VEXMI-84393 format. One record per residue: x, y, z of N, C-alpha, C, O, CB in turn; residue in three letters; residue number from 1. Coordinates in steps of 0.05 Angstrom, whole numbers. Glycine has a CB too. Example, Ala and Ser with C-alpha at 12.3 -4.5 7.8 and 13.67 -1.06 7.14 Angstrom:
2
PT       nx       ny       nz      cax      cay      caz       cx       cy       cz       ox       oy       oz      cbx      cby      cbz     r     k
PT      264     -114      156      246      -90      156      264      -66      156      285      -66      169      226      -89      181   ala     1
PT      257      -45      142      273      -21      143      258        1      157      268       23      161      282      -12      114   ser     2
This chain:
284
PT       nx       ny       nz      cax      cay      caz       cx       cy       cz       ox       oy       oz      cbx      cby      cbz     r     k
PT       17      -24        0        0        0        0       18       25        0       36       27       16      -19        0       25   met     1
PT       12       44      -18       28       68      -20       22       87        2       -2       93        7       24       81      -48   thr     2
PT       42       97       16       38      117       37       29      144       25       38      151        4       63      121       54   ala     3
PT       11      157       39        1      183       30       24      203       31       39      204       50      -22      192       47   gln     4
PT       26      220       10       47      240        9       41      262       30       19      272       33       48      253      -19   gln     5
PT       62      269       45       60      290       65       55      316       50       68      322       30       85      292       83   glu     6
PT       37      333       61       30      358       48       32      381       67       22      380       90        1      356       37   thr     7
PT       44      403       58       44      428       73       26      447       58       29      453       35       73      439       75   leu     8
PT        6      458       73      -10      479       62       -2      505       77       -8      508      101      -41      473       65   phe     9
PT       10      523       62       21      548       74        3      571       67        0      579       44       49      553       65   ala    10
PT      -10      583       88      -24      608       84       -3      630       83        6      640      104      -45      613      107   phe    11
PT        5      638       59       27      656       56       53      641       53       61      626       71       29      676       79   gly    12
PT       66      645       31       92      632       26      113      653       22      124      658        0       90      613        0   leu    13
PT      119      667       44      138      689       44      166      679       50      173      656       45      130      710       64   gly    14
PT      182      698       60      211      693       63      217      668       80      231      650       71      224      717       76   tyr    15
PT      206      666      104      212      643      122      198      618      112      211      597      111      204      650      150   ser    16
PT      173      620      106      157      596       98      169      584       72      168      560       69      128      603       93   ala    17
PT      179      601       54      190      590       29      215      574       34      220      554       20      195      613       10   lys    18
PT      232      582       53      256      566       59      248      539       70      259      518       62      274      581       80   val    19
PT      228      538       88      217      512       97      207      496       73      212      472       71      195      516      118   leu    20
PT      191      509       56      179      495       33      201      483       15      197      460        5      161      514       17   ala    21
PT      222      497       11      244      487       -6      256      462        7      262      442       -7      266      508      -10   glu    22
PT      260      463       33      271      440       47      253      416       45      262      393       41      277      447       76   gln    23
PT      227      420       49      208      398       49      205      387       21      200      363       17      181      407       59   leu    24
PT      207      404        1      205      394      -27      227      374      -33      223      355      -47      206      418      -47   arg    25
PT      251      380      -22      273      361      -25      267      334      -11      279      314      -18      299      373      -15   his    26
PT      249      335        8      241      310       22      216      298       10      203      281       21      236      316       52   arg    27
PT      208      308      -14      186      299      -30      158      305      -17      139      290      -21      188      269      -34   arg    28
PT      157      326       -3      131      335        7      116      350      -16      129      361      -34      134      354       31   trp    29
PT       90      350      -15       74      366      -32       71      393      -19       63      395        5       45      353      -38   arg    30
PT       76      415      -34       75      442      -22       54      458      -37       55      462      -61      103      456      -25   ile    31
PT       35      468      -21       14      486      -32       16      512      -17       16      512        8      -15      473      -29   ile    32
PT       18      534      -31       20      560      -18        0      580      -29       -8      579      -53       48      571      -22   gly    33
PT       -9      598      -12      -29      617      -21      -17      644      -28        5      651      -19      -50      622        1   thr    34
PT      -31      658      -46      -24      685      -53      -50      701      -55      -71      689      -60       -7      687      -80   ser    35
PT      -49      726      -52      -73      743      -53      -82      748      -82     -105      755      -87      -69      769      -39   arg    36
PT      -64      743     -101      -71      750     -129      -65      726     -148      -50      708     -141      -55      774     -138   ser    37
PT      -77      727     -171      -72      707     -191      -43      708     -200      -31      687     -204      -91      710     -215   glu    38
PT      -32      731     -204       -4      734     -212       14      721     -191       33      707     -198        4      763     -216   asp    39
PT        9      726     -165       25      714     -144       23      684     -144       43      671     -140       17      725     -118   gly    40
PT       -1      674     -148       -4      645     -148       11      632     -172       22      611     -169      -34      637     -150   ala    41
PT       11      646     -194       25      637     -218       55      637     -213       70      619     -222       18      653     -243   glu    42
PT       65      657     -198       94      658     -192      102      635     -174      123      623     -177      101      685     -179   arg    43
PT       85      628     -155       90      605     -137       91      579     -154      108      562     -149       69      603     -115   leu    44
PT       72      577     -172       72      553     -189       97      551     -206      108      530     -211       47      552     -206   ser    45
PT      105      574     -217      129      575     -233      154      568     -217      174      558     -228      133      602     -246   ala    46
PT      153      572     -191      176      566     -173      176      537     -164      193      528     -150      175      584     -149   ala    47
PT      156      522     -173      155      493     -167      136      485     -145      135      462     -137      182      485     -160   gly    48
PT      120      505     -135      100      499     -115       73      499     -128       70      505     -152      102      519      -91   phe    49
PT       52      492     -113       25      494     -122       13      520     -111        9      522      -87        7      469     -114   glu    50
PT        9      539     -128       -1      565     -119      -31      566     -120      -43      559     -141       11      587     -136   gly    51
PT      -44      576      -99      -73      580      -99      -79      608      -89      -63      620      -75      -87      558      -81   val    52
PT     -102      618      -96     -110      645      -88     -126      644      -62     -145      629      -59     -126      659     -110   ile    53
PT     -117      661      -43     -132      665      -18     -130      694      -11     -109      704       -4     -122      647        5   phe    54
PT     -153      709      -13     -152      738       -8     -164      744       19     -169      768       25     -167      752      -30   asp    55
PT     -168      724       36     -179      729       62     -209      725       64     -220      728       86     -172      756       71   gly    56
PT     -222      719       42     -251      715       43     -258      686       41     -259      672       61     -264      731       20   ser    57
PT     -264      676       17     -272      648       14     -249      629       20     -226      634       13     -282      643      -15   ala    58
PT     -255      607       33     -235      587       40     -225      573       15     -241      566       -2     -246      567       60   ala    59
PT     -198      569       13     -188      554       -9     -192      524       -5     -200      516       17     -157      560      -13   pro    60
PT     -188      509      -26     -190      480      -24     -164      470      -10     -142      474      -20     -194      466      -51   glu    61
PT     -167      455       12     -144      446       27     -146      415       30     -167      405       39     -143      459       55   ile    62
PT     -126      401       22     -127      371       24     -131      362       53     -118      374       71     -102      359       12   pro    63
PT     -147      342       57     -151      331       84     -124      319       93     -111      305       77     -174      309       84   val    64
PT     -116      324      118      -92      312      128      -67      329      122      -45      320      129      -88      286      117   gly    65
PT      -70      353      111      -47      370      106      -39      383      132      -55      387      150      -54      392       85   ala    66
PT      -13      390      134       -3      406      156       -7      436      148        2      444      127       27      400      162   his    67
PT      -20      451      166      -24      479      160       -2      496      173        5      492      196      -52      488      170   trp    68
PT        9      515      157       27      535      167       16      562      160       11      568      137       56      531      155   leu    69
PT       11      578      181       -2      604      177       19      626      182       27      630      205      -27      607      195   val    70
PT       26      641      161       46      662      164       36      689      154       51      709      153       72      655      151   ser    71
PT       10      690      145        0      716      135       -5      735      159      -13      726      180      -26      712      119   ile    72
PT        0      760      155       -3      779      177      -32      783      184      -50      782      166       10      806      170   pro    73
PT      -38      788      209      -66      794      217      -74      822      210      -57      840      205      -69      790      247   pro    74
PT     -100      826      209     -111      853      205     -126      861      231     -123      848      251     -130      855      180   asp    75
PT     -141      882      229     -155      892      253     -174      871      265     -180      871      289     -170      917      247   glu    76
PT     -184      853      248     -202      832      257     -188      806      265     -201      787      272     -222      826      235   asp    77
PT     -162      806      265     -147      783      272     -135      768      248     -127      781      228     -164      764      288   gly    78
PT     -136      742      248     -124      726      226     -144      720      205     -164      706      211     -111      701      237   cys    79
PT     -141      728      180     -160      722      159     -164      692      155     -186      683      148     -152      734      133   pro    80
PT     -143      676      159     -144      647      154     -163      634      174     -178      616      167     -117      635      155   ala    81
PT     -162      642      199     -179      629      219     -208      636      214     -226      619      219     -171      637      247   val    82
PT     -214      660      205     -241      668      199     -252      651      176     -275      642      177     -243      698      192   his    83
PT     -236      648      155     -246      634      131     -246      604      133     -262      590      120     -229      643      107   ala    84
PT     -228      593      150     -223      564      149     -227      550      175     -220      526      177     -195      559      140   cys    85
PT     -239      562      194     -242      550      221     -257      524      220     -251      505      235     -256      569      240   arg    86
PT     -277      521      202     -293      497      200     -276      473      189     -284      450      192     -317      501      183   glu    87
PT     -254      479      176     -238      458      164     -214      450      181     -200      431      175     -228      468      137   met    88
PT     -209      465      203     -184      460      218     -182      432      230     -160      422      234     -182      481      240   ala    89
PT     -205      420      236     -204      394      248     -193      373      230     -184      351      239     -232      386      257   ala    90
PT     -193      378      204     -183      358      185     -153      361      180     -141      345      165     -197      361      159   gln    91
PT     -140      381      193     -111      385      189      -95      365      206     -103      358      228     -103      414      197   ala    92
PT      -72      357      195      -54      340      211      -41      356      234      -36      345      255      -31      328      193   ala    93
PT      -37      381      229      -27      400      250      -32      428      240      -34      433      216        3      395      257   ser    94
PT      -33      447      259      -36      475      252      -14      490      267      -12      488      292      -64      486      260   val    95
PT        2      505      253       24      521      265       20      550      256       18      556      233       52      511      256   thr    96
PT       19      568      276       16      596      271       42      611      278       52      609      300       -8      608      287   tyr    97
PT       51      627      258       76      642      263       69      670      274       55      686      261       92      645      237   leu    98
PT       78      675      298       73      700      312       99      714      317      119      709      303       57      696      338   ser    99
PT      100      732      336      123      748      342      128      751      372      110      751      388      120      776      329   thr   100
PT      154      753      379      160      758      407      153      786      415      155      794      439      190      753      412   thr   101
PT      144      802      396      135      829      403      110      829      421      103      850      432      128      844      378   gly   102
PT       97      806      423       73      805      441       80      809      470       62      815      486       58      778      437   val   103
PT      106      806      477      114      809      505      118      838      513      120      844      537      139      793      511   tyr   104
PT      120      855      493      126      883      500      154      887      510      172      871      504      106      893      520   gly   105
PT      158      908      526      184      914      537      189      900      563      173      903      582      187      945      540   asp   106
PT      211      885      565      218      871      589      243      883      602      255      872      620      222      841      584   leu   107
PT      252      906      591      275      921      602      299      903      603      314      903      623      269      932      629   gln   108
PT      303      887      582      326      869      581      322      842      594      340      825      593      349      882      593   gly   109
PT      299      838      606      294      812      619      287      790      599      285      795      575      271      815      639   gly   110
PT      283      766      610      279      743      593      249      738      588      232      742      605      290      718      607   trp   111
PT      244      731      563      217      723      555      217      692      552      232      681      536      208      736      527   ala   112
PT      200      680      568      195      651      566      167      646      554      151      665      552      198      637      594   phe   113
PT      161      622      547      136      616      534      112      622      553       90      627      543      135      587      525   glu   114
PT      117      621      579       96      627      598       95      656      607       78      663      623       99      608      622   trp   115
PT      113      672      597      113      700      604       87      713      594       78      708      572      137      715      592   thr   116
PT       74      729      611       49      742      603       53      761      579       73      775      578       37      758      627   ala   117
PT       34      760      560       36      778      538       29      806      547       12      810      565       17      769      514   val   118
PT       42      826      535       37      854      542       42      871      518       60      887      517       56      863      566   asn   119
PT       24      868      498       29      882      472       28      913      476       11      924      489        7      874      452   pro   120
PT       48      926      463       51      954      467       51      969      440       60      992      438       77      961      482   gln   121
PT       40      956      419       37      968      393       13      956      380        4      935      388       63      965      375   ser   122
PT        3      970      359      -19      959      344      -13      932      331      -29      914      330      -29      978      323   gly   123
PT       12      930      321       21      905      309       19      882      328       10      860      322       49      907      297   arg   124
PT       29      886      353       29      865      373        1      859      382       -6      836      387       47      873      397   ala   125
PT      -16      879      384      -44      875      392      -58      856      372      -72      837      379      -59      901      393   asp   126
PT      -52      860      346      -65      843      326      -54      815      327      -70      796      323      -59      855      298   arg   127
PT      -29      812      334      -18      785      337      -30      770      361      -37      746      358       13      786      340   arg   128
PT      -34      784      383      -46      771      406      -75      763      400      -84      741      407      -46      790      430   val   129
PT      -89      780      385     -117      773      377     -117      748      360     -133      730      363     -130      797      363   lys   130
PT      -98      747      340      -97      724      322      -90      699      337     -102      678      332      -77      729      300   ala   131
PT      -71      700      356      -64      677      372      -88      667      387      -93      642      387      -41      684      392   glu   132
PT     -103      684      399     -127      677      415     -148      664      396     -161      644      404     -139      701      429   ser   133
PT     -151      674      372     -170      662      354     -162      634      346     -179      616      345     -173      679      329   gln   134
PT     -137      629      341     -128      602      334     -131      583      358     -138      560      354      -99      603      325   trp   135
PT     -126      592      382     -129      575      405     -158      567      409     -164      544      415     -119      589      431   arg   136
PT     -177      586      404     -205      580      407     -214      561      385     -232      544      389     -221      606      406   ala   137
PT     -203      564      361     -210      547      338     -198      520      340     -211      500      333     -202      561      313   cys   138
PT     -173      519      349     -157      494      347     -140      492      373     -118      502      374     -139      494      322   cys   139
PT     -150      478      393     -135      477      419     -108      465      416      -91      470      433     -151      460      439   pro   140
PT     -102      450      395      -76      437      392      -57      454      374      -36      444      366      -79      410      380   asn   141
PT      -65      479      369      -48      496      352      -20      499      365      -17      500      389      -61      523      348   val   142
PT        0      501      348       27      508      357       32      537      349       31      544      325       49      489      344   arg   143
PT       38      554      368       44      582      363       74      586      366       85      582      387       28      600      383   ile   144
PT       86      594      344      115      599      343      120      629      343      113      643      324      128      585      318   val   145
PT      131      639      364      137      667      366      166      672      358      185      660      369      132      678      396   arg   146
PT      169      689      338      195      694      326      206      721      333      190      740      334      194      690      295   leu   147
PT      232      724      337      244      751      341      252      762      313      240      756      293      269      749      360   pro   148
PT      273      779      313      283      789      288      294      768      269      310      751      277      304      810      293   gly   149
PT      285      768      244      292      747      225      313      758      206      310      780      196      267      737      209   ile   150
PT      335      743      201      354      751      181      363      727      165      357      704      172      379      764      195   tyr   151
PT      376      732      143      385      710      126      395      722       99      397      747       97      363      690      121   gly   152
PT      401      705       80      410      715       54      390      735       42      366      730       41      414      692       34   pro   153
PT      400      758       33      385      780       21      371      797       43      360      818       36      364      770        2   ser   154
PT      371      789       68      359      805       89      377      804      114      370      790      134      330      794       96   arg   155
PT      398      819      113      417      819      135      432      845      136      429      861      118      437      795      133   ser   156
PT      447      850      158      463      874      159      483      876      136      490      898      127      479      875      185   pro   157
PT      491      853      125      509      854      102      496      868       78      508      884       65      517      825       94   ile   158
PT      471      861       74      456      873       52      451      903       57      451      919       38      429      859       47   asp   159
PT      446      910       82      442      939       88      467      955       85      467      978       77      431      942      116   arg   160
PT      490      942       91      515      956       86      520      960       56      529      981       48      539      940       99   ile   161
PT      513      939       41      516      941       12      500      963        0      509      978      -18      509      915       -1   lys   162
PT      475      966        9      457      986       -3      459     1014       11      445     1032        3      429      977       -3   asp   163
PT      476     1016       31      481     1041       44      461     1049       65      461     1072       74      481     1062       23   gly   164
PT      443     1031       73      423     1038       93      430     1030      121      415     1036      140      397     1024       85   ser   165
PT      453     1017      125      460     1008      152      468     1032      170      482     1050      161      484      988      151   ala   166
PT      459     1031      195      467     1051      215      474     1036      241      461     1016      248      444     1072      220   gln   167
PT      494     1046      254      502     1034      280      490     1051      302      503     1069      314      533     1032      283   arg   168
PT      465     1046      308      449     1061      327      453     1050      355      450     1025      359      419     1062      320   ile   169
PT      460     1067      374      466     1058      401      445     1069      420      441     1093      422      494     1067      410   val   170
PT      431     1051      434      414     1058      456      423     1042      480      423     1017      479      383     1053      449   lys   171
PT      431     1055      501      443     1042      523      427     1019      534      403     1022      539      448     1062      546   arg   172
PT      439      995      536      426      971      546      409      956      526      398      935      533      410      979      569   gly   173
PT      406      966      502      389      954      482      400      929      471      423      928      462      383      974      460   gln   174
PT      384      907      471      391      882      458      367      872      443      344      877      451      402      861      478   val   175
PT      372      856      422      351      843      408      358      813      405      382      807      402      346      856      380   phe   176
PT      338      796      405      342      768      398      338      765      368      323      781      356      324      749      414   ser   177
PT      350      745      356      349      741      327      347      711      321      349      694      338      375      752      313   arg   178
PT      341      706      295      341      678      285      347      678      256      336      694      240      313      665      291   ile   179
PT      365      661      248      371      657      219      348      642      206      337      623      218      398      642      215   his   180
PT      341      650      182      317      638      169      320      608      166      300      593      166      313      651      142   val   181
PT      345      598      162      348      569      159      342      555      186      333      532      186      377      563      150   glu   182
PT      348      568      208      341      556      234      311      556      239      301      538      252      356      571      256   asp   183
PT      297      576      229      268      576      231      257      551      216      241      536      226      256      601      219   ile   184
PT      267      547      192      258      524      175      263      498      190      246      480      190      271      524      148   ala   185
PT      287      495      201      293      470      215      275      466      239      267      444      245      323      471      224   ala   186
PT      270      487      254      252      485      277      224      478      269      210      462      283      252      511      293   gly   187
PT      214      491      248      187      484      238      185      456      228      165      442      232      179      504      216   leu   188
PT      206      446      215      206      419      206      205      400      230      191      380      229      231      413      189   his   189
PT      219      406      251      218      390      275      190      389      287      181      369      296      238      400      296   ala   190
PT      176      412      286      149      413      295      130      396      278      113      381      288      138      442      296   leu   191
PT      134      397      252      117      381      233      120      352      238      101      337      234      124      388      205   leu   192
PT      143      343      247      147      314      252      138      306      280      140      283      287      177      307      248   thr   193
PT      129      326      295      119      321      323       92      335      326       90      353      342      140      332      344   arg   194
PT       72      325      312       45      338      313       33      338      341       14      353      346       27      325      294   pro   195
PT       42      320      359       31      320      386       41      343      404       29      349      424       38      293      400   ala   196
PT       63      356      395       73      379      411       55      403      406       50      410      383      103      385      403   glu   197
PT       46      415      427       27      438      425       37      461      442       56      458      458       -1      430      432   thr   198
PT       24      484      439       30      507      456       48      527      442       50      528      418       42      498      482   gly   199
PT       62      542      458       80      563      448      109      554      447      118      540      465       78      589      467   val   200
PT      122      561      426      151      556      422      165      581      413      154      597      398      155      532      402   phe   201
PT      189      584      422      207      606      412      228      593      395      243      575      403      220      622      436   his   202
PT      231      603      371      254      596      354      271      620      352      264      640      339      245      586      325   leu   203
PT      294      619      365      313      642      366      340      631      371      344      608      378      305      663      387   cys   204
PT      361      648      367      388      639      372      394      642      402      377      648      418      408      655      355   asp   205
PT      419      637      409      427      635      437      437      661      449      442      662      473      448      615      440   asp   206
PT      439      682      433      451      707      444      437      732      434      440      740      411      481      708      436   glu   207
PT      422      744      452      412      770      446      435      790      446      453      788      463      390      779      467   ala   208
PT      435      808      427      459      825      424      451      854      416      430      858      404      478      813      404   ala   209
PT      468      873      423      463      901      415      465      903      384      483      892      372      483      920      428   pro   210
PT      447      917      371      447      919      342      472      931      330      480      923      308      423      934      333   pro   211
PT      484      950      345      509      962      334      532      943      332      549      945      315      517      986      351   gln   212
PT      532      923      350      553      903      350      550      884      325      569      876      313      553      886      376   asp   213
PT      525      878      319      519      861      296      528      874      270      540      862      253      489      853      295   val   214
PT      522      900      268      529      914      243      559      917      241      570      915      219      516      942      243   thr   215
PT      573      922      264      602      924      263      615      897      255      634      897      240      613      932      291   ala   216
PT      604      875      265      615      849      257      611      844      227      629      834      214      601      826      273   phe   217
PT      588      851      217      583      848      188      603      864      172      613      855      151      554      856      181   ala   218
PT      608      889      180      627      906      165      654      893      165      667      893      144      628      934      178   ala   219
PT      663      884      187      690      872      189      692      847      172      713      841      160      698      866      218   arg   220
PT      670      831      171      670      807      153      675      816      124      688      802      109      643      793      156   leu   221
PT      664      839      117      666      849       90      692      864       85      697      874       63      642      867       83   met   222
PT      709      865      105      734      879      102      731      909      103      748      924       93      747      871       77   gly   223
PT      710      919      116      705      947      118      708      957      147      705      942      166      677      953      107   leu   224
PT      713      982      149      713      995      176      684     1001      184      670     1013      168      731     1021      176   glu   225
PT      676      992      208      648      998      216      643     1028      215      660     1044      222      643      987      244   pro   226
PT      618     1035      208      610     1063      208      609     1074      237      607     1058      255      583     1066      194   ser   227
PT      610     1100      240      609     1111      267      583     1105      281      562     1101      268      613     1142      266   pro   228
PT      584     1103      307      560     1099      323      543     1124      323      554     1147      323      567     1090      351   glu   229
PT      517     1121      324      498     1143      325      480     1139      349      469     1118      353      481     1145      299   ile   230
PT      479     1159      366      461     1158      389      432     1155      380      424     1168      361      465     1183      407   ala   231
PT      417     1139      394      390     1134      387      374     1160      384      358     1164      366      376     1116      407   phe   232
PT      380     1179      402      365     1204      402      371     1220      377      354     1237      369      372     1220      427   glu   233
PT      394     1216      364      401     1231      341      396     1217      314      400     1228      293      430     1238      342   asp   234
PT      386     1192      316      383     1175      292      358     1184      277      337     1191      288      381     1146      299   ala   235
PT      360     1182      250      337     1187      233      323     1161      228      333     1145      211      345     1202      207   glu   236
PT      301     1156      241      287     1130      239      258     1135      233      246     1155      241      291     1114      265   leu   237
PT      246     1116      219      217     1117      215      203     1111      242      216     1101      260      208     1097      193   ser   238
PT      178     1117      243      162     1112      267      163     1082      274      165     1075      297      133     1122      264   ala   239
PT      161     1065      253      161     1036      259      188     1027      269      190     1012      289      154     1021      233   met   240
PT      210     1037      256      237     1029      266      241     1039      294      253     1025      311      258     1040      247   ala   241
PT      232     1063      300      236     1074      327      220     1058      348      229     1055      370      227     1103      328   arg   242
PT      197     1047      339      181     1031      358      195     1006      367      192      996      389      154     1025      346   ser   243
PT      212      994      349      226      970      356      246      975      379      250      958      396      241      959      332   phe   244
PT      257      999      380      276     1006      401      262     1012      427      276     1015      448      293     1030      392   tyr   245
PT      236     1013      427      222     1018      452      219      993      469      209      994      492      194     1030      447   ser   246
PT      226      970      457      224      945      472      251      931      473      266      930      453      203      926      458   glu   247
PT      258      920      496      283      907      500      279      881      516      268      882      538      303      926      515   cys   248
PT      287      859      504      283      833      517      302      813      507      314      816      486      254      823      513   lys   249
PT      306      792      522      321      768      514      301      745      513      285      741      531      344      762      534   arg   250
PT      303      729      492      283      708      487      296      681      492      317      675      481      271      710      459   val   251
PT      283      664      508      293      637      513      284      617      492      261      618      484      284      628      541   ser   252
PT      302      600      484      295      579      465      296      551      478      297      531      465      314      579      441   asn   253
PT      297      551      505      302      525      519      280      505      514      285      481      511      304      530      549   ala   254
PT      254      514      513      233      495      509      235      482      481      231      458      478      206      508      512   arg   255
PT      240      498      461      242      487      434      265      467      432      262      446      419      247      509      413   ala   256
PT      287      473      445      310      454      445      302      427      458      308      406      447      334      466      459   lys   257
PT      289      429      481      282      405      496      260      388      482      261      364      481      273      412      524   ala   258
PT      239      402      472      216      388      462      219      379      433      208      358      425      192      406      463   ala   259
PT      235      393      418      237      387      389      263      375      381      267      368      357      233      413      374   leu   260
PT      282      371      400      308      362      393      321      379      371      332      370      352      307      332      384   asp   261
PT      317      405      375      327      425      356      347      443      369      344      451      392      303      443      345   trp   262
PT      368      450      355      386      470      364      393      488      339      395      477      317      412      458      376   thr   263
PT      397      513      343      403      530      320      430      524      308      450      522      323      402      560      328   pro   264
PT      431      520      282      457      516      269      474      541      272      499      539      272      452      510      239   arg   265
PT      461      564      274      475      589      277      468      600      305      450      617      307      468      610      254   tyr   266
PT      483      592      326      475      599      353      478      629      360      466      638      379      492      584      372   pro   267
PT      494      644      344      495      672      347      496      685      319      498      671      299      520      681      364   thr   268
PT      494      712      319      495      726      294      522      722      280      523      725      255      490      756      298   tyr   269
PT      543      716      295      569      713      283      570      690      263      579      693      240      591      709      304   arg   270
PT      561      667      271      560      644      253      541      649      230      547      641      207      552      618      269   glu   271
PT      518      661      236      499      666      214      509      685      193      506      679      169      474      677      226   gly   272
PT      521      707      202      531      726      182      555      715      167      559      720      143      539      752      196   leu   273
PT      572      700      181      595      687      168      585      669      145      597      669      124      612      671      188   his   274
PT      564      653      150      553      636      130      542      651      106      545      643       83      532      617      141   ala   275
PT      528      673      112      516      690       90      539      702       73      537      701       48      499      712      102   ile   276
PT      559      712       85      581      725       71      598      705       55      607      711       33      599      740       90   trp   277
PT      601      681       65      619      661       52      603      641       35      615      622       26      634      647       73   asn   278
PT      578      646       31      562      628       14      537      618       28      535      619       52      579      604        5   gly   279
PT      518      608       13      493      599       25      497      576       43      515      559       38      473      592        3   pro   280
PT      481      574       65      484      552       83      479      525       69      463      524       51      465      556      107   pro   281
PT      492      505       79      487      478       68      462      466       80      461      465      105      512      459       72   ile   282
PT      444      458       64      419      447       75      423      417       81      436      403       67      395      450       55   arg   283
PT      410      409      103      411      381      110      391      365       94      389      341       98      407      377      141   ser   284
C-alpha cells in the first residue's frame, strides 16, 4: 500500500515559509502556498510549488490531512485564515501559527519565556495577540511559534551595508534576539514531525545582542571599517523602526530545544553572518 504524500498547506509563502517549503520539497513533500492574487499564485507555481489564491474571504481547497502553516499577517479583525477556514481546521494533521516575540512588549532586558504574560505595546502586537487567541479558540492543539528578528540571505546587515542603509544606532542597554531563516525552517520541520507537541515555542538563537555590534561584525566580515555609532536620540528613523527600540528583551529557546530536539545551526549572529558572507548555508 502506497503511503500518502505529506502535504504542507502554507497560508502565505513568504521569506521564512518559502525556505521551509524548499527543504520539504527536497524531502518529497507536496507544497501548496497561497497568494492574494492570480499573478502571485502563478509565480509560486512557476517556482515549483502549487499556488492557490486566498484573499482572506472564501476558504481555499485544502487537502484533508495537510499540515497547516499560517504566516499571513493579521488585520484589525485578527487572522483572515482562521475566519475563513475554522470549520476545516479539524481535518488538518497539525496547525502552526507564526507570531512574534513582540507580544511580550518591553521587558527592560529581561527574559521572555513561553509562559511570560503577553503585554502588547503596539498595534502590530495587539493584532498578533488577537490572532493567537482566535487560533487557540478554533484549534486547541495549535502550535504558536513566536519569532524575534529574522535575518538571512538578502535580508541581513550585510545587505544593508551594501545598499548604504546600515546605521550603528546605540541605545544604552538595548539588545535584540534574532534567528537565521534556515534555523526557523529547521525548527518548523521538527514541529511538523511532532504533531503531538502543542502550545507556544520560541525559535531564536542563543545570544541577544546590541544591534550596533551586529552591524560592526558584518562590516569587518566584508573587510570594511564599521561606520560611526549614532546615538538613538540623534538617529533618523521611521516611526516603525523607532518603535522596535522601545522594547528590550532576551528570548529563551530552551523549550524548543528540549521538546523538538532542535538547536540553531547558527547559535549567534556571528556564525549566521559568516555563512551568509561566505556562501549559502548547506541544507541538511
